[in-house]
C-alpha atoms as one frame of an Amber mdcrd trajectory, in Angstrom:
protein
  54.950   2.085 -69.006  55.588   5.681 -70.024  54.137   8.655 -68.214  54.580
  12.397 -68.580  57.074  13.892 -66.147  57.069  17.519 -67.316  57.023  19.827
 -70.312  59.115  22.977 -70.644  58.739  26.461 -72.038  61.637  28.839 -72.622
  60.951  32.293 -71.185  62.764  35.619 -71.390  62.015  36.724 -67.800  61.576
  33.933 -65.270  60.131  36.209 -62.587  57.464  37.563 -64.968  56.656  34.051
 -66.193  56.297  32.738 -62.641  53.992  35.658 -61.828  51.812  34.847 -64.865
  51.549  31.125 -64.131  50.961  31.548 -60.389  48.805  34.689 -60.237  46.802
  34.266 -63.444  46.570  30.477 -63.709  46.937  29.569 -60.026  49.829  27.091
 -60.388  52.122  26.387 -57.429  55.909  26.752 -57.637  57.612  23.511 -56.623
  61.099  25.029 -56.735  63.195  27.626 -58.514  66.973  27.614 -59.008  69.915
  29.029 -60.956  72.232  26.568 -62.704  75.334  28.606 -63.443  77.221  25.606
 -64.843  74.655  25.219 -67.632  73.883  28.951 -67.819  70.183  28.755 -67.081
  67.647  29.654 -64.469  64.572  27.509 -64.105  61.487  26.767 -62.041  59.130
  23.815 -61.811  55.422  24.404 -61.236  52.915  21.787 -60.087  50.478  20.602
 -62.709  48.532  17.372 -62.347  49.649  14.761 -64.876  53.086  16.315 -65.520
  54.727  19.429 -64.179  55.661  22.599 -66.064  59.280  23.737 -66.299  60.015
  27.381 -67.088  63.550  27.848 -68.392  65.368  31.171 -68.796  68.705  31.012
 -70.649  71.543  32.984 -69.105  74.349  34.512 -71.128  77.758  35.854 -70.248
  78.382  36.130 -66.521  75.128  34.178 -65.980  72.935  37.196 -66.644  69.575
  36.877 -68.461  69.876  36.612 -72.246  67.365  38.618 -74.275  65.381  36.573
 -76.816  66.440  36.827 -80.454  64.501  39.483 -82.363  61.297  38.202 -83.940
  61.405  34.761 -82.287  58.313  35.106 -80.108  54.920  35.009 -81.761  51.960
  32.799 -80.924  51.576  29.741 -83.139  49.131  27.014 -82.198  51.844  24.331
 -82.343  53.636  23.381 -80.322  51.431  23.935 -77.305  50.634  22.405 -73.943
  47.039  21.275 -73.397  45.582  21.498 -69.904  42.360  19.690 -69.013  39.696
  21.617 -67.107  36.260  20.564 -65.852  34.872  24.101 -66.451  36.084  26.007
 -69.507  33.764  28.952 -68.793  35.407  29.430 -65.381  38.839  29.461 -67.042
  37.662  32.000 -69.616  36.297  34.204 -66.812  39.555  33.979 -64.860  41.556
  34.897 -67.966  39.214  37.799 -68.795  39.519  39.123 -65.218  43.330  38.995
 -65.542  43.268  40.761 -68.920  44.623  37.746 -70.832  43.260  37.660 -74.389
  42.306  34.460 -76.163  44.503  33.563 -79.122  41.703  31.436 -80.563  38.349
  30.113 -79.405  36.232  29.112 -77.761  35.933  26.230 -80.209  33.676  23.194
 -79.883  32.908  19.834 -81.382  29.291  19.462 -80.169  28.882  16.781 -77.555
  32.617  15.992 -77.559  35.008  18.766 -76.561  35.420  22.548 -76.065  38.748
  24.383 -76.093  40.569  27.723 -76.197  44.124  28.866 -76.844  46.048  31.567
 -74.949  49.682  32.574 -74.854  51.953  33.430 -71.969  54.002  36.663 -71.955
  56.686  34.970 -74.125  54.248  33.676 -76.740  54.213  30.072 -75.497  50.776
  28.668 -76.306  48.501  26.914 -73.826  45.298  25.140 -74.751  42.559  24.630
 -72.166  40.346  21.632 -72.941  36.997  20.566 -71.498  35.861  17.098 -72.553
  32.077  16.915 -72.650
């Protein structure tokens, strides 16, 4: 049967993205590498149920490529949804790190609570607590 292996976000600065995902969200880097043949730099971070790949395109001479003007703005889709047993703890951690909520907290009483945030490149993450 099918199972999730990973999902990927394109980032403009891999080092800054790794810092956000490790320091703010507490994810662990599995590995990081530069693929000069395909002109990209990427890292995989451990996430239960399917890992996260951060991908930074490289341009001429395999140097970082700046994002196209106006391409990064938070939109709720697409997004990656991450399950948490304690949404309030996540909100507190984000507040302590100075990460604003894009939307939420939202709730369907007795069913689910969730919030949306964005990483430094505008990639949207949803944190979900099933009740």
